[in-house]
All heavy atoms as an XYZ file, in Angstrom:
828
protein
N      13.298     -0.684     -8.608
C      12.026     -0.913     -8.913
C      11.028      0.158     -8.416
O      11.249      0.516     -7.243
C      11.527     -2.311     -8.502
C      10.094     -2.477     -8.574
S       9.371     -3.440     -7.272
C       8.554     -4.746     -8.197
N      10.229      0.724     -9.244
C       9.279      1.735     -8.687
C       8.170      0.976     -8.093
O       7.721      0.060     -8.478
C       8.795      2.444     -9.969
C       9.702      3.389    -10.616
C       9.052      4.141    -11.870
C       7.884      4.917    -11.351
N       7.381      5.686    -12.523
N       7.822      1.537     -6.830
C       6.681      0.947     -6.072
C       5.296      0.940     -6.735
O       4.556      0.129     -6.779
C       6.574      1.518     -4.591
C       7.696      1.143     -3.741
C       7.513      1.811     -2.419
C       7.886     -0.358     -3.573
N       5.229      2.178     -7.476
C       3.808      2.452     -7.949
C       4.056      2.835     -9.485
O       4.908      3.688     -9.750
C       3.151      3.608     -7.363
C       2.921      3.479     -5.772
C       2.264      4.671     -5.289
C       1.995      2.198     -5.536
N       3.199      2.253    -10.353
C       3.162      2.756    -11.780
C       2.323      4.047    -11.675
O       1.694      4.297    -10.756
C       2.410      1.646    -12.627
O       1.120      1.486    -12.210
C       3.184      0.364    -12.638
N       2.417      4.704    -12.781
C       1.647      5.962    -12.891
C       0.165      5.608    -12.799
O      -0.637      6.411    -12.118
C       1.945      6.649    -14.313
C       1.149      7.985    -14.449
C       1.725      8.716    -15.583
C       1.050     10.024    -15.648
N       1.672     10.951    -16.714
N      -0.303      4.609    -13.376
C      -1.732      4.237    -13.361
C      -2.216      3.911    -11.939
O      -3.190      4.421    -11.453
C      -1.990      2.976    -14.232
O      -1.657      3.330    -15.559
C      -3.462      2.598    -14.234
N      -1.384      3.105    -11.178
C      -1.630      2.833     -9.727
C      -1.633      4.094     -8.912
O      -2.546      4.255     -8.110
C      -0.751      1.798     -9.256
C      -0.847      0.370     -9.831
C       0.366     -0.558     -9.360
C      -2.220     -0.260     -9.542
N      -0.745      4.899     -9.031
C      -0.600      6.138     -8.294
C      -1.754      7.096     -8.581
O      -2.392      7.513     -7.618
C       0.707      6.834     -8.733
C       0.963      8.083     -7.809
C       2.420      8.617     -8.000
C       2.641      9.714     -7.055
N       4.032     10.131     -7.148
N      -2.134      7.159     -9.946
C      -3.429      8.000    -10.140
C      -4.710      7.402     -9.467
O      -5.522      8.134     -9.056
C      -3.590      8.089    -11.719
C      -2.559      8.956    -12.213
O      -1.877      9.867    -11.586
N      -2.268      8.819    -13.656
N      -4.819      6.065     -9.447
C      -5.956      5.428     -8.755
C      -5.925      5.759     -7.193
O      -6.943      6.081     -6.755
C      -5.937      3.924     -8.932
C      -6.356      3.456    -10.380
C      -6.403      1.979    -10.492
C      -6.649      1.541    -11.779
N      -6.664      0.036    -11.937
N      -4.743      5.665     -6.758
C      -4.649      5.972     -5.228
C      -4.950      7.431     -4.930
O      -5.621      7.742     -3.923
C      -3.330      5.666     -4.637
C      -2.937      4.144     -4.738
C      -1.424      3.966     -4.478
C      -3.670      3.451     -3.548
N      -4.455      8.269     -5.825
C      -4.622      9.726     -5.621
C      -6.222     10.011     -5.877
O      -6.751     10.781     -5.072
C      -3.871     10.537     -6.469
C      -2.427     10.413     -6.085
C      -4.338     12.071     -6.566
C      -1.490     11.096     -7.129
N      -6.825      9.353     -6.844
C      -8.179      9.649     -7.066
C      -9.094      9.270     -5.830
O     -10.068      9.962     -5.371
C      -8.689      8.825     -8.301
C     -10.171      8.932     -8.620
C     -10.545      8.196     -9.835
C     -12.025      8.376    -10.162
N     -12.572      7.340    -10.842
N      -8.777      8.110     -5.232
C      -9.430      7.619     -3.994
C      -9.309      8.702     -2.922
O     -10.180      8.853     -2.116
C      -8.920      6.347     -3.582
C      -9.401      5.196     -4.428
O     -10.340      5.353     -5.284
N      -8.882      3.980     -4.152
N      -8.101      9.258     -2.734
C      -7.752     10.289     -1.734
C      -8.726     11.528     -2.019
O      -9.279     12.006     -1.026
C      -6.350     10.684     -1.733
C      -6.068     11.876     -0.764
N      -6.008     11.672      0.538
C      -5.814     13.044     -1.048
C      -5.788     12.801      1.168
N      -5.592     13.771      0.141
N      -8.754     11.992     -3.077
C      -9.503     13.123     -3.441
C     -11.013     12.898     -3.265
O     -11.755     13.742     -2.819
C      -9.298     13.610     -4.950
C     -10.202     14.676     -5.404
C      -7.779     14.074     -5.160
N     -11.509     11.742     -3.641
C     -12.945     11.362     -3.532
C     -13.469     10.936     -2.182
O     -14.593     10.819     -1.932
C     -13.237     10.375     -4.610
C     -13.168     10.874     -6.009
C     -13.432      9.825     -7.079
O     -13.734      8.692     -6.741
O     -13.403     10.232     -8.237
N     -12.419     10.625     -1.259
C     -12.778     10.129      0.027
C     -13.543     11.121      0.875
O     -13.275     12.251      0.816
C     -11.666      9.514      0.779
C     -10.701     10.474      1.182
C     -10.749     10.970      2.586
O     -11.586     10.343      3.348
N     -10.054     11.989      2.978
N     -14.535     10.627      1.633
C     -15.269     11.480      2.492
C     -15.086     11.142      3.861
O     -15.990     11.324      4.802
C     -16.707     11.408      2.076
C     -17.330      9.909      2.246
O     -16.698      9.030      2.776
N     -18.506      9.812      1.812
N     -13.978     10.773      4.383
C     -13.694     10.281      5.719
C     -14.091      8.876      6.101
O     -13.926      8.464      7.168
N     -14.610      8.177      5.086
C     -15.151      6.887      5.286
C     -14.088      5.812      5.211
O     -14.114      4.668      5.887
C     -16.358      6.493      4.508
C     -17.502      7.376      4.545
C     -18.218      7.228      5.918
O     -18.308      5.984      6.541
O     -18.664      8.247      6.491
N     -13.093      5.954      4.457
C     -11.965      5.111      4.202
C     -12.421      3.671      3.896
O     -12.062      2.644      4.434
C     -11.060      5.018      5.545
C     -10.553      6.325      6.023
C      -9.449      6.867      5.092
C      -8.816      8.003      5.726
N      -8.334      8.916      4.817
N     -13.355      3.619      2.917
C     -13.910      2.343      2.468
C     -13.533      1.933      1.121
O     -14.225      1.115      0.441
C     -15.488      2.393      2.644
C     -15.884      2.406      4.119
C     -17.337      2.214      4.375
O     -18.032      1.640      3.440
O     -17.833      2.619      5.304
N     -12.450      2.489      0.566
C     -12.016      2.129     -0.789
C     -11.419      0.667     -0.717
O     -10.948      0.246      0.289
C     -10.956      3.132     -1.270
C     -11.559      4.483     -1.620
C     -11.282      5.453     -0.756
C     -12.538      4.650     -2.553
C     -11.925      6.696     -1.036
C     -13.017      5.715     -2.901
C     -12.674      6.907     -2.093
N     -11.365      0.082     -1.863
C     -10.670     -1.297     -1.959
C      -9.219     -0.997     -2.268
O      -8.790      0.055     -2.665
C     -11.399     -1.992     -3.181
C     -12.858     -2.330     -2.911
C     -13.327     -3.176     -3.982
C     -14.767     -3.596     -3.551
N     -15.371     -4.543     -4.602
N      -8.481     -2.007     -1.897
C      -7.002     -1.946     -2.070
C      -6.563     -1.839     -3.477
O      -7.098     -2.589     -4.275
C      -6.372     -3.186     -1.348
N      -5.715     -0.958     -3.755
C      -5.301     -0.703     -5.206
C      -3.986     -1.445     -5.459
O      -3.736     -1.997     -6.573
C      -5.122      0.778     -5.437
C      -4.447      1.038     -6.797
C      -6.415      1.470     -5.368
N      -3.121     -1.572     -4.362
C      -1.907     -2.181     -4.611
C      -1.396     -2.909     -3.310
O      -1.805     -2.558     -2.097
C      -0.773     -0.967     -4.963
C      -0.530     -0.045     -3.755
C       0.522     -1.675     -5.355
N      -0.602     -3.878     -3.483
C      -0.072     -4.702     -2.411
C       1.525     -4.497     -2.464
O       2.112     -4.868     -3.575
C      -0.427     -6.070     -2.475
C       0.315     -7.024     -1.414
C      -0.129     -8.487     -1.558
C       0.678     -9.344     -0.622
N       0.378    -10.792     -0.768
N       2.155     -4.169     -1.343
C       3.563     -3.974     -1.301
C       4.061     -5.061     -0.266
O       3.311     -5.330      0.712
C       3.952     -2.648     -0.874
C       3.478     -1.533     -1.786
C       3.866     -0.118     -1.264
C       3.941     -1.641     -3.243
N       5.317     -5.470     -0.374
C       5.797     -6.488      0.559
C       7.336     -6.364      0.737
O       7.998     -5.903     -0.138
C       5.415     -7.829      0.277
C       6.056     -8.484     -0.976
C       7.221     -9.196     -0.935
C       5.454     -8.088     -2.234
C       7.773     -9.620     -2.141
C       6.126     -8.621     -3.404
C       7.169     -9.379     -3.384
N       7.840     -6.791      1.764
C       9.159     -6.913      2.126
C       9.661     -8.420      1.661
O       9.173     -9.302      2.409
C       9.546     -6.690      3.591
C      10.994     -6.839      3.896
O      11.852     -7.132      3.030
N      11.339     -6.510      5.233
N      10.469     -8.482      0.596
C      10.739     -9.815      0.181
C      11.757    -10.540      1.064
O      11.944    -11.799      0.835
C      11.507     -9.539     -1.287
C      12.118     -8.239     -0.990
C      11.141     -7.524     -0.159
N      12.328     -9.875      2.051
C      13.306    -10.663      2.907
C      13.036    -10.513      4.354
O      13.791    -10.934      5.224
C      14.758    -10.009      2.696
O      14.790     -8.642      3.199
C      15.231    -10.037      1.280
N      11.669    -10.274      4.689
C      11.344    -10.162      6.127
C       9.904     -9.718      6.217
O       9.133     -9.980      5.444
N       9.534     -9.254      7.526
C       8.353     -8.765      7.823
C       7.827     -7.573      6.958
O       8.680     -6.810      6.760
C       8.154     -8.610      9.324
C       8.472     -9.844     10.246
C       8.482     -9.321     11.683
C       7.396    -10.814      9.944
N       6.573     -7.467      6.698
C       6.052     -6.357      6.090
C       5.218     -6.544      4.915
O       5.756     -7.041      3.925
N       3.946     -6.200      5.036
C       2.998     -6.309      3.845
C       2.089     -5.127      4.061
O       1.647     -4.855      5.134
C       2.219     -7.561      3.962
O       3.148     -8.688      3.786
C       1.302     -7.587      2.702
N       1.905     -4.389      2.954
C       0.971     -3.221      2.968
C       0.004     -3.326      1.820
O       0.285     -3.454      0.637
C       1.823     -2.003      2.761
C       2.854     -1.738      3.885
C       2.655     -0.976      5.026
C       4.075     -2.277      3.853
N       3.806     -1.118      5.797
C       4.756     -1.857      5.162
C       4.878     -3.127      3.113
C       6.058     -2.187      5.508
C       6.149     -3.532      3.523
C       6.738     -3.104      4.624
N      -1.206     -3.132      2.104
C      -2.401     -3.004      1.053
C      -2.671     -1.547      1.103
O      -3.335     -1.056      2.213
C      -3.555     -3.938      1.509
C      -3.242     -5.318      1.493
C      -2.713     -5.940      2.712
C      -3.312     -6.150      0.333
C      -2.433     -7.334      2.619
C      -2.954     -7.462      0.304
C      -2.576     -8.005      1.471
O      -2.280     -9.460      1.537
N      -2.572     -0.839      0.026
C      -2.852      0.720      0.089
C      -4.112      0.956     -0.681
O      -4.349      0.349     -1.910
C      -1.660      1.378     -0.579
C      -0.329      1.007     -0.085
C       0.823      1.906     -0.645
C      -0.382      1.369      1.460
N      -4.945      1.917     -0.244
C      -6.172      2.211     -0.835
C      -6.178      3.603     -1.364
O      -7.054      4.011     -2.227
C      -7.346      2.029      0.086
O      -7.312      2.820      1.284
N      -5.356      4.619     -0.783
C      -5.387      5.852     -1.249
C      -4.058      6.529     -0.895
O      -3.290      6.048     -0.129
C      -6.500      6.669     -0.650
C      -6.431      6.886      0.871
C      -7.534      7.715      1.433
O      -8.627      7.000      1.730
O      -7.343      8.845      1.695
N      -3.757      7.722     -1.667
C      -2.495      8.323     -1.526
C      -2.741      9.832     -1.575
O      -3.325     10.342     -2.512
C      -1.501      7.984     -2.606
C      -0.247      8.687     -2.655
C       0.681      8.400     -1.474
C       0.523      8.258     -4.031
N      -2.149     10.627     -0.605
C      -2.139     12.086     -0.628
C      -0.888     12.535     -1.523
O       0.190     12.252     -1.004
C      -2.085     12.566      0.796
C      -2.165     14.155      0.857
O      -1.730     14.747      0.010
O      -2.493     14.714      1.832
N      -1.154     13.055     -2.647
C       0.003     13.452     -3.461
C       0.858     14.557     -2.890
O       1.991     14.729     -3.341
C      -0.728     13.917     -4.870
C      -1.991     14.345     -4.358
C      -2.389     13.508     -3.231
N       0.357     15.384     -1.975
C       1.100     16.468     -1.488
C       2.093     15.993     -0.404
O       3.212     16.629     -0.235
C       0.207     17.438     -0.843
C      -0.762     18.147     -1.855
O      -0.224     18.501     -2.906
N      -2.027     18.167     -1.479
N       1.799     14.918      0.325
C       2.647     14.503      1.367
C       3.400     13.083      1.003
O       4.232     12.680      1.770
C       1.915     14.319      2.678
O       0.912     13.335      2.471
C       1.285     15.574      3.153
N       2.877     12.374     -0.027
C       3.292     11.063     -0.377
C       3.002     10.124      0.791
O       3.654      9.104      1.025
C       4.766     11.040     -0.792
C       4.950      9.867     -1.706
O       4.139      9.564     -2.637
N       6.171      9.366     -1.701
N       1.897     10.334      1.574
C       1.444      9.450      2.604
C       0.208      8.678      2.082
O      -0.716      9.327      1.695
C       1.214     10.268      3.777
C       0.596      9.377      4.944
C       2.511     10.846      4.494
N       0.239      7.333      2.283
C      -0.816      6.605      1.821
C      -1.650      6.021      2.978
O      -1.230      6.133      4.052
C      -0.260      5.350      1.033
N      -2.812      5.634      2.836
C      -3.581      5.011      3.758
C      -3.982      3.523      3.335
O      -4.248      3.283      2.123
C      -5.088      5.652      3.912
C      -5.896      5.080      4.964
C      -5.704      5.414      6.351
C      -6.909      4.152      4.742
C      -6.596      4.799      7.299
C      -7.552      3.534      5.588
C      -7.379      3.912      6.988
N      -3.885      2.662      4.321
C      -4.154      1.289      3.988
C      -3.984      0.249      5.188
O      -3.921      0.798      6.348
N      -3.826     -0.794      4.944
C      -3.685     -1.936      5.931
C      -2.195     -2.326      5.995
O      -1.622     -2.745      4.844
C      -4.542     -3.223      5.630
C      -4.380     -4.347      6.453
C      -4.907     -4.208      7.775
C      -4.945     -5.604      5.721
N      -1.597     -2.231      7.108
C      -0.137     -2.664      7.183
C      -0.150     -3.876      8.243
O      -0.887     -3.976      9.199
C       0.547     -1.519      7.834
N       0.674     -4.769      7.785
C       0.962     -5.928      8.534
C       2.474     -6.216      8.820
O       3.277     -6.576      7.895
C       0.390     -7.289      7.841
C       0.636     -8.497      8.610
C       0.217     -9.729      8.021
O      -0.350     -9.726      6.868
O       0.314    -10.775      8.595
N       2.880     -5.789      9.969
C       4.194     -6.043     10.364
C       4.296     -7.205     11.386
O       4.606     -8.226     11.135
C       4.950     -4.697     11.012
C       4.615     -3.565     10.019
C       6.382     -4.939     11.308
C       5.421     -3.536      8.789
N       3.739     -6.824     12.536
C       3.487     -7.886     13.591
C       2.079     -8.189     13.796
O       1.652     -9.224     14.148
C       4.149     -7.555     14.907
C       5.711     -7.367     14.787
N       6.481     -8.513     14.666
C       6.484     -6.321     14.815
C       7.697     -8.059     14.608
N       7.807     -6.810     14.663
N       1.293     -7.161     13.564
C      -0.212     -7.285     13.664
C      -0.835     -6.440     12.477
O      -0.031     -5.730     11.800
C      -0.716     -6.540     14.931
C      -0.188     -7.221     16.209
C      -0.831     -6.408     17.380
O      -1.762     -5.716     17.258
O      -0.173     -6.685     18.494
N      -2.049     -6.874     12.097
C      -2.576     -6.095     10.966
C      -3.449     -4.959     11.496
O      -4.174     -5.095     12.356
C      -3.617     -7.083     10.253
C      -2.986     -8.216      9.572
C      -3.849     -9.204      8.923
C      -3.159    -10.339      8.329
N      -3.936    -11.259      7.612
N      -3.101     -3.782     10.963
C      -3.822     -2.543     11.417
C      -3.865     -1.597     10.263
O      -3.098     -1.369      9.347
C      -3.104     -1.929     12.605
C      -1.650     -1.551     12.348
C      -0.917     -1.081     13.679
O      -1.654     -0.641     14.580
O       0.326     -1.171     13.627
N      -4.990     -0.827     10.342
C      -5.234      0.342      9.337
C      -4.410      1.506      9.825
O      -4.358      1.714     11.051
C      -6.721      0.564      9.274
C      -7.610     -0.571      8.746
C      -9.074     -0.104      8.809
C      -7.291     -0.857      7.311
N      -3.957      2.304      8.895
C      -3.241      3.458      9.154
C      -2.582      4.189      8.088
O      -2.880      3.749      6.928
N      -1.792      5.087      8.324
C      -1.080      5.888      7.337
C       0.416      5.289      7.087
O       0.994      5.026      8.142
C      -1.010      7.315      7.608
C      -2.586      7.944      7.629
C      -3.250      7.858      8.789
C      -3.006      8.395      6.375
C      -4.532      8.478      8.822
C      -4.326      8.888      6.490
C      -5.078      8.924      7.532
O      -6.431      9.279      7.574
N       0.756      5.302      5.885
C       2.055      4.805      5.605
C       2.852      5.806      4.714
O       2.321      6.327      3.631
C       1.926      3.464      4.709
C       1.284      2.468      5.523
C       3.294      2.949      4.300
C      -0.165      2.238      5.184
N       3.935      6.239      5.184
C       4.808      7.212      4.444
C       5.573      6.429      3.201
O       6.420      5.644      3.641
C       5.912      7.874      5.255
C       6.620      8.998      4.595
O       6.857      8.905      3.340
O       7.165      9.770      5.348
N       5.118      6.563      2.051
C       5.866      5.973      0.896
C       7.276      6.290      0.661
O       8.091      5.546      0.259
C       5.040      6.194     -0.419
C       3.737      5.473     -0.532
C       3.141      5.753     -1.909
C       3.808      3.993     -0.282
N       7.647      7.441      1.167
C       9.090      7.803      1.073
C       9.941      6.884      1.946
O      11.002      6.399      1.554
C       9.346      9.232      1.511
C       8.699     10.294      0.617
O       8.653     10.123     -0.575
N       8.091     11.310      1.180
N       9.398      6.417      3.082
C      10.239      5.497      4.029
C      10.186      4.198      3.285
O      11.205      3.525      3.375
C       9.441      5.489      5.266
C       9.637      6.602      6.153
C       8.992      6.483      7.589
O       8.666      5.349      7.994
O       8.765      7.547      8.203
N       9.054      3.755      2.775
C       9.099      2.475      2.041
C      10.072      2.430      0.829
O      10.685      1.452      0.659
C       7.687      1.956      1.599
C       6.763      1.795      2.720
C       5.390      1.262      2.142
C       7.208      0.620      3.760
N      10.019      3.559      0.027
C      10.938      3.628     -1.074
C      12.423      3.613     -0.736
O      13.231      3.055     -1.492
C      10.579      4.815     -1.907
C       9.332      4.771     -2.612
C       8.816      6.079     -3.241
O       9.415      7.139     -2.928
O       7.870      6.046     -3.976
N      12.717      4.035      0.498
C      14.200      4.246      0.900
C      14.604      3.018      1.638
O      15.805      2.883      1.977
C      14.388      5.480      1.592
C      14.201      6.695      0.748
O      14.680      6.639     -0.415
N      13.677      7.693      1.237
N      13.625      2.141      2.068
C      13.952      1.006      2.943
C      14.886     -0.032      2.197
O      14.644     -0.362      1.047
C      12.733      0.445      3.367
C      12.963     -0.991      4.101
C      13.217     -0.986      5.485
C      12.968     -2.222      3.527
C      13.497     -2.114      6.253
C      13.209     -3.384      4.253
C      13.457     -3.291      5.540
N      15.889     -0.524      2.861
C      16.887     -1.502      2.318
C      16.952     -2.711      3.411
O      17.355     -2.339      4.537
C      18.222     -0.868      2.014
C      18.183      0.120      0.864
C      17.832     -0.555     -0.348
C      17.785      0.534     -1.461
N      16.849      0.202     -2.530
N      16.447     -3.805      2.972
C      16.538     -4.935      3.924
C      17.730     -5.834      3.677
O      18.692     -5.323      3.242
N      17.653     -7.079      4.065
C      18.681     -7.974      3.889
C      19.099     -7.985      2.298
O      18.272     -7.903      1.421
C      18.185     -9.327      4.330
C      18.001     -9.620      5.681
C      17.514    -10.899      6.097
O      17.120    -11.762      5.213
N      17.827    -11.343      7.394
N      20.418     -8.182      2.135
C      20.971     -8.162      0.817
C      20.710     -6.891      0.023
O      20.882     -6.935     -1.162
C      20.484     -9.325      0.010
C      20.398    -10.675      0.806
C      19.274    -11.334      1.131
C      21.622    -11.306      1.156
C      19.158    -12.429      1.794
C      21.670    -12.410      1.908
C      20.483    -12.981      2.213
N      20.359     -5.767      0.655
C      20.027     -4.589      0.004
C      18.837     -4.394     -0.766
O      18.608     -3.542     -1.553
N      18.025     -5.486     -0.518
C      16.625     -5.441     -1.311
C      15.713     -4.499     -0.582
O      15.527     -4.391      0.584
C      16.042     -6.955     -1.357
C      16.889     -7.931     -2.046
C      16.344     -9.293     -1.971
C      17.086     -7.562     -3.536
N      14.872     -3.830     -1.515
C      13.936     -2.891     -1.077
C      12.484     -3.516     -1.091
O      12.349     -4.679     -1.474
N      11.564     -2.771     -0.672
C      10.229     -3.127     -0.777
C       9.632     -3.252     -2.200
O      10.191     -2.637     -3.111
C       9.212     -2.017     -0.117
C       9.621     -1.781      1.395
C       7.831     -2.445     -0.195
C       9.693     -3.082      2.210
N       8.948     -4.326     -2.490
C       8.557     -4.638     -3.902
C       6.948     -4.666     -3.937
O       6.218     -4.754     -2.886
C       8.950     -6.016     -4.177
C      10.514     -6.171     -4.248
C      11.016     -7.505     -4.742
O      10.223     -8.202     -5.273
O      12.167     -7.680     -4.579
N       6.531     -4.527     -5.261
C       5.065     -4.506     -5.430
C       4.736     -5.911     -5.842
O       5.364     -6.535     -6.720
C       4.815     -3.584     -6.572
C       3.219     -3.495     -6.948
C       2.903     -2.402     -7.963
N       4.053     -1.836     -8.657
C       4.474     -2.126     -9.851
N       3.929     -3.119    -10.438
N       5.498     -1.607    -10.361
N       3.546     -6.548     -5.433
C       2.973     -7.775     -5.868
C       2.350     -7.533     -7.195
O       1.294     -7.015     -7.345
C       1.977     -8.297     -4.853
C       1.420     -9.624     -5.147
C       2.353    -10.826     -5.237
O       3.042    -10.907     -4.305
O       2.412    -11.460     -6.211
N       3.002     -8.053     -8.328
C       2.544     -7.826     -9.605
C       1.201     -8.499     -9.913
O       0.372     -8.056    -10.718
C       3.529     -8.299    -10.648
C       4.727     -7.468    -10.776
C       5.950     -8.058    -10.330
C       4.731     -6.264    -11.353
C       7.065     -7.250    -10.511
C       5.792     -5.376    -11.376
C       6.926     -5.928    -10.998
O       8.159     -5.145    -10.982
N       0.901     -9.663     -9.185
C      -0.381    -10.362     -9.493
C      -1.493     -9.907     -8.703
O      -2.653    -10.368     -8.924
C      -0.121    -11.854     -9.316
O       0.183    -12.096     -7.930
N      -1.321     -8.956     -7.841
C      -2.397     -8.439     -7.060
C      -3.328     -7.676     -7.841
O      -2.960     -6.706     -8.622
C      -1.861     -7.481     -5.961
C      -2.939     -7.032     -4.921
C      -3.535     -7.911     -3.913
C      -3.336     -5.761     -5.051
C      -4.431     -7.530     -3.157
C      -4.433     -5.351     -4.122
C      -4.982     -6.266     -3.202
N      -4.656     -8.017     -7.767
C      -5.677     -7.313     -8.619
C      -6.280     -6.038     -7.922
O      -6.869     -6.141     -6.863
C      -6.845     -8.244     -8.973
C      -6.419     -9.402     -9.812
C      -7.526    -10.417    -10.049
O      -8.678    -10.054     -9.809
N      -7.199    -11.513    -10.613
N      -6.015     -4.870     -8.439
C      -6.526     -3.610     -7.959
C      -8.056     -3.609     -7.787
O      -8.757     -4.123     -8.700
C      -6.080     -2.470     -8.729
N      -8.497     -2.980     -6.810
C      -9.909     -2.831     -6.508
C     -10.738     -4.185     -6.447
O     -11.985     -4.081     -6.768
C     -10.501     -1.910     -7.651
C      -9.922     -0.576     -7.564
O      -9.673      0.006     -6.372
N      -9.713     -0.042     -8.708
N     -10.227     -5.239     -6.093
C     -10.837     -6.507     -5.884
C     -11.141     -6.768     -4.480
O     -12.372     -7.203     -4.181
C      -9.930     -7.621     -6.395
C     -10.790     -8.883     -6.313
C     -10.004    -10.070     -6.850
C     -10.628    -11.365     -6.837
N      -9.980    -12.541     -7.357
N     -10.385     -6.410     -3.575
C     -10.581     -6.618     -2.139
C     -10.729     -5.338     -1.295
O      -9.946     -4.462     -1.576
C      -9.437     -7.545     -1.520
C      -9.246     -8.814     -2.236
C      -8.223     -8.908     -3.089
C     -10.070     -9.834     -2.008
C      -7.937    -10.085     -3.591
C      -9.846    -11.065     -2.666
C      -8.830    -11.270     -3.440
N     -11.585     -5.191     -0.268
C     -11.646     -4.186      0.644
C     -10.442     -4.401      1.554
O      -9.874     -5.547      1.648
C     -12.976     -4.118      1.425
O     -13.036     -5.368      2.315
C     -14.166     -4.137      0.535
N     -10.128     -3.418      2.215
C      -8.970     -3.506      3.229
C      -9.439     -4.501      4.296
O      -8.542     -5.253      4.749
C      -8.724     -2.157      3.917
C      -8.086     -1.136      2.960
C      -7.931      0.187      3.666
C      -6.912     -1.544      2.277
N     -10.703     -4.604      4.691
C     -11.184     -5.511      5.670
C     -10.980     -7.060      5.099
O     -10.603     -7.894      5.839
C     -12.568     -5.379      6.025
C     -13.134     -6.193      7.134
C     -12.324     -5.880      8.450
O     -12.077     -4.759      8.680
N     -12.299     -6.943      9.329
N     -11.248     -7.112      3.878
C     -11.022     -8.513      3.261
C      -9.554     -8.850      3.049
O      -9.114    -10.047      3.197
C     -11.718     -8.449      1.803
C     -13.126     -8.438      1.885
C     -13.839     -8.262      0.496
O     -13.197     -7.598     -0.424
O     -14.955     -8.715      0.217
N      -8.683     -7.842      2.953
C      -7.247     -8.213      2.813
C      -6.631     -8.556      4.188
O      -5.642     -9.316      4.214
C      -6.476     -6.779      2.594
S      -6.750     -6.255      0.870
N      -7.379     -8.241      5.309
C      -7.013     -8.937      6.598
C      -6.999    -10.377      6.567
O      -6.167    -11.070      7.362
C      -7.887     -8.449      7.810
C      -7.550     -6.926      8.056
C      -8.486     -6.522      9.262
C      -8.206     -5.086      9.686
N      -9.023     -4.781     10.780
N      -7.876    -11.012      5.813
C      -7.962    -12.489      5.723
C      -7.088    -13.067      4.595
O      -7.112    -14.254      4.484
C      -9.425    -12.820      5.450
C     -10.302    -12.345      6.586
O      -9.815    -12.463      7.691
N     -11.400    -11.902      6.218
N      -6.361    -12.304      3.861
C      -5.513    -12.863      2.789
C      -4.198    -13.311      3.451
O      -3.767    -12.835      4.481
C      -5.238    -11.823      1.779
C      -6.375    -11.316      0.934
C      -5.937    -10.134     -0.085
C      -7.039    -12.357      0.220
N      -3.621    -14.343      2.782
C      -2.289    -14.893      3.214
C      -2.489    -15.852      4.395
O      -2.458    -15.792      5.419
C      -1.265    -13.818      3.584
C      -0.668    -13.138      2.353
O      -0.790    -13.568      1.207
N      -0.126    -11.984      2.532
């Protein structure tokens, strides 16, 4: 499964290009580990490094940078990888609001 569709990837890249250091974009995509810990809400993506910015929740919720190459190559229990939440609505929640989801 591809983590990002072309449309989602373009939205994340657009946010990266337009950001001015404020990091106040809304979450575009939600990724999760279907067999364990790990949820990521991403708001932007640097296309040159494939590093995204967003909210990560492993043991605690924190803002930071996430290497998408690592997420794409991750294999958890039963060989399952990270998945995208299909029902998540892009640009609906700020990263701060995402802290209160789930």
